N, C-alpha and C positions, 0 to 999 in steps of 0.2 A: 447557459453559462457562456460568457464572452470568451474569445480566444485568448485574451490577455487580461491580467489583473493589474490595474493601475494603483500603485502605492506611492503617493506624493510625487507623481510625475515619472516614476520608474516603472516600466512595464515588465511584468514577469509572465512567462507562459503558463497556461492553465495546467499543463502537465506537471510543472513544478509544484503547484499547490496540491494536486492529486497525489504526487509522490510523497509529499510530507504527511498527508493524511494517511496514506497507505503505510508509511513507516511507523506511525504511532499505533495503528491498528495491528500491524505485524508484531510489534514489541509486546502488546497486550496478549496476543494469541500465543507467542513464544513463551511468555511467562506461565500461561495456563498449561501449555503442553509440557513444559519442564516440571511444573508442580505435580501434575498427575502421572509423570513418569513415562510419557510417550516417547521421549528421545532414546530410551533403552531399546526400542524396536526399530529405530532408524539407523541405517548403515553409515551415512555420512551427514552429520548434522549441518554443516555449512551448505552443502548442496541442497538439502531439504529446506533450509531457511531461505535461500535464494529462490527456489522454486515456489515456495509459499508466498514470497513477496511479489513475484511476477504474476502469479495467479490472482492475488488480491488486487494488484494494480490494474490488471485487465478487467476484473469484476467491477471495481469502483469506477473505472473509466467508462465501462459499458452502461452502468447504472446512471451516472451523471450525464452521459451523452443522450441517453433515452429520456431522462427526466427533464433536461434543460434544452431539448431540441426544439 
């Protein structure tokens, strides 16, 4: 995967694209966790959501770095 994404002459960093993908995935996972009642076991939902996002972003970044290297 190239370092930048060219969109009509405007360059966006690869991390921005990965962050958008991670945001969509985290929304889906948060909906599933809310529906099954997992958040009743979590002490601070906001901290948990941020940690989930960071872990997903790291995982997606690692997978794409390995796949497109």
